[in-house]
C-alpha positions in Angstrom: 58.7 66.4 12.6 61.5 63.9 13.1 63.2 62.4 10.0 64.7 59.1 9.8 66.9 58.2 7.0 64.6 57.6 4.3 61.6 58.0 5.7 59.9 60.4 8.1 58.0 59.7 11.3 56.4 62.6 12.4 54.2 63.0 15.6 51.5 65.5 15.8 48.7 66.4 18.2 45.4 65.2 18.4 42.9 67.6 17.1 40.2 68.3 19.5 36.2 67.0 19.0 37.8 65.4 16.0 36.1 61.9 14.5 38.2 59.0 15.1 36.0 56.3 13.2 39.3 55.0 11.9 40.8 54.7 15.0 43.4 51.8 14.5 43.9 51.5 11.1 47.0 52.1 8.8 46.9 53.0 5.5 49.6 53.5 3.0 49.2 55.8 0.0 51.0 55.6 -3.1 51.4 59.3 -4.9 50.6 60.6 -1.3 52.5 63.9 -1.6 50.0 66.1 -3.8 46.7 66.3 -5.6 44.2 63.3 -4.3 46.5 61.5 -2.4 47.3 64.3 -0.1 43.6 65.0 0.1 42.9 61.8 1.0 45.8 61.3 3.4 44.3 64.6 5.4 40.8 63.1 6.1 41.9 59.3 6.6 44.3 61.3 9.7 41.7 63.7 10.6 39.3 60.2 10.5 42.2 58.5 13.1 43.9 55.9 10.8 47.9 56.3 10.8 49.3 57.1 7.5 52.0 55.9 5.1 52.0 58.6 2.1 54.6 57.3 -0.5 56.6 59.4 -2.9 59.3 59.7 -4.8 60.0 63.7 -3.9 61.4 64.1 -0.7 61.1 68.0 -1.0 57.6 67.7 -1.9 57.0 64.8 0.4 58.5 67.0 3.8 56.2 69.7 2.8 53.1 67.2 2.7 54.2 66.1 6.0 54.0 69.8 7.4 51.1 70.3 5.6 49.3 67.0 7.7 51.2 67.9 10.8 47.4 70.5 11.6 45.1 67.2 11.4 46.3 65.1 14.8 47.5 61.4 14.4 50.6 59.3 13.4 52.3 59.2 10.1 55.0 57.8 8.5 56.8 59.8 5.2 57.9 57.2 3.1 60.3 57.9 0.0 59.4 55.3 -2.6 59.2 54.4 -6.0 56.0 52.3 -7.2 57.5 51.1 -10.3 60.9 49.6 -8.5 59.1 46.4 -7.1 61.9 46.5 -4.2 61.5 49.7 -3.2 57.7 49.3 -2.5 58.2 46.4 -0.8 61.1 47.6 1.3 58.3 50.5 2.4 55.7 48.4 3.0 58.0 46.4 5.2 58.8 49.7 6.7 55.2 50.6 7.4 54.6 47.4 9.2 57.6 47.6 11.4 56.4 51.6 12.7 52.8 51.8 12.7 51.6 48.5 12.2 49.9 45.8 9.9 48.7 47.4 6.7 44.8 47.5 6.8 44.0 49.8 3.4 45.7 50.3 0.4 45.2 53.3 -1.7 46.8 52.7 -5.2 47.0 56.4 -6.2 50.3 57.0 -7.7 49.8 58.0 -11.5 51.8 60.3 -14.5 50.3 61.9 -17.7 52.1 61.6 -21.4 50.4 63.2 -23.8 50.7 63.3 -27.5 49.4 61.6 -31.2 49.5 58.0 -31.0 52.1 58.2 -34.5 54.4 60.5 -32.6 54.6 59.9 -29.0 57.8 58.3 -28.1 57.7 54.6 -26.7 59.7 55.4 -23.4 56.5 57.5 -22.6 54.5 54.8 -23.1 55.9 52.6 -21.2 56.5 54.9 -18.5 52.8 55.6 -17.9 52.3 51.6 -18.0 54.9 51.4 -15.6 53.7 53.8 -12.9 49.6 54.2 -13.4 49.2 49.9 -13.9 52.6 47.9 -12.7 52.8 50.6 -10.1 49.4 49.2 -8.6 50.3 45.6 -9.0 53.4 46.3 -7.6 52.2 47.5 -4.3 49.1 45.9 -3.8 51.4 42.2 -4.0 53.6 44.1 -1.2 50.7 44.5 0.9 48.6 41.9 0.4 50.6 40.0 3.1 50.4 42.6 5.7 46.7 42.9 5.0 46.5 39.3 5.2 48.5 39.2 8.7 45.7 42.0 9.8 43.1 39.7 9.1 40.8 42.2 6.7 41.6 45.2 4.7 40.1 47.1 2.0 42.4 47.9 -1.4 41.4 51.3 -3.0 42.1 52.1 -6.4 42.3 55.4 -8.0 41.0 55.2 -11.9 39.6 58.3 -14.0 36.5 58.3 -16.2 39.1 59.0 -19.3 39.8 55.7 -19.2 36.3 54.9 -20.1 35.8 57.6 -22.6 38.7 58.1 -24.1 41.0 61.6 -25.0 42.8 62.2 -28.0 46.3 62.4 -27.6 45.7 60.6 -24.0 46.1 56.8 -25.5 48.5 55.8 -22.5 46.9 57.8 -19.8 43.5 55.9 -21.0 45.0 52.5 -21.8 46.4 52.4 -18.4 43.4 53.0 -16.1 41.4 51.1 -18.2 43.4 47.9 -17.6 43.8 49.5 -13.8 40.2 49.1 -13.6 40.5 45.3 -15.0 42.8 44.5 -12.7 41.0 45.5 -10.1 37.8 43.1 -10.6 39.9 40.6 -11.5 41.5 41.1 -7.8 38.4 41.4 -6.5 37.3 38.1 -8.0 40.6 36.7 -6.6 40.2 37.3 -2.9 36.6 37.3 -2.5 36.7 34.4 -0.3 39.0 36.7 2.2 37.7 39.7 4.1 39.5 41.8 1.6 37.4 44.2 -0.2 38.7 46.3 -4.0 36.8 49.3 -4.7 37.7 51.6 -7.6 36.9 55.4 -7.5 36.2 56.4 -11.3 36.7 60.5 -11.1 35.9 62.9 -13.6 38.3 65.7 -14.2 39.8 67.1 -10.8 41.1 70.5 -10.3 45.3 69.7 -9.6 48.5 70.1 -10.8 48.7 67.0 -12.7 49.7 66.0 -16.4 51.6 69.7 -16.6 48.5 71.5 -16.6 48.1 74.1 -13.5 44.4 74.7 -11.6 45.0 78.4 -13.1 45.0 76.8 -16.7 42.3 74.4 -15.9 40.1 76.9 -14.4 40.6 79.2 -17.3 39.1 76.2 -19.5 35.8 77.4 -18.5 35.4 73.2 -17.6 33.6 72.4 -14.3 36.3 70.3 -12.1 35.9 68.3 -8.8 38.1 69.5 -6.2 40.6 66.7 -4.7 38.9 66.7 -1.6 35.8 65.5 -3.4 37.8 62.6 -4.6 39.3 62.4 -1.0 35.7 61.9 0.7 35.1 59.1 -1.6 38.0 57.0 -0.9 37.0 58.0 3.3 33.5 56.6 2.7 35.0 52.8 1.5 36.6 52.2 5.2 34.1 53.4 6.5 31.2 50.9 5.2 29.4 48.5 7.3 31.3 44.7 6.8 28.3 44.0 5.6 28.6 46.4 2.6 30.7 46.3 -0.5 31.1 48.9 -3.0 32.9 47.8 -6.2 33.4 51.1 -7.9 32.3 54.8 -7.4 31.6 57.1 -10.4 32.1 60.9 -9.6 31.1 63.7 -12.1 31.6 67.6 -11.4 28.1 68.5 -11.1 26.9 71.0 -13.8 23.5 71.7 -12.8 20.2 71.0 -14.2 20.2 67.7 -16.4 20.6 68.4 -20.0 21.9 66.5 -22.8 25.5 67.5 -23.7 28.4 66.3 -26.4 31.6 65.2 -24.8 33.5 67.6 -22.6 36.4 67.6 -20.3 34.5 67.8 -17.3 31.4 65.1 -17.9 29.7 61.9 -19.6 28.8 62.0 -23.0 25.6 61.2 -22.9 24.6 63.7 -20.1 25.4 66.5 -18.1 24.3 67.8 -14.3 
């Protein structure tokens, strides 16, 4: 892998017999160094897209780049902060210069800060909204000119079923995801006359280290979870659709088995479970 200043460009061998249906596409993925973002980067690069995963942590991003090196294709490891409009604008410009005009934007970067409403520090609330909501706005605003220059594109946001169900001590996170879905609906209406499709992926609980809980902690709870690859498969399905089709949103739940009534749980909707 070769690193170049704030960005690391690495070139890897093409995988034999791989599916290259997204050959020629350029995908920018915020929060692309771990969890759902990294799994999505793998799926997209396997399908032939050039990818630009964006993250703040150089060490984690370099580890992600190495893990991607086995999957073939072109990628640009990008150090950037979605809460800084100038930073994300600069990283979009660098992506366009080195990979080409962006055709797929994945707004995935997110954080979780938890606590009771009466006790949670205001700075934590603001930080969650800055990353989860304003970060998507900044990245979309920065990428839209490149998408329009490309002549078509796909904008995807990763939301959460928590934005619809609500969870105790998660008001900031739930509010940010509910607002993100509203942003995507309005954006879709705004670009409806252009060849740009907007899709929101809404996964249930997913087995990552997000929010300070490890995979082991989550498994110990006994709840059912999606794997990051399940969400990544949903993301991949969107740019692979025919130009005649459009998926405004795609909701994923962990499968639980036979249909039955249930009370709200971490891993399924409040009215039923599978």
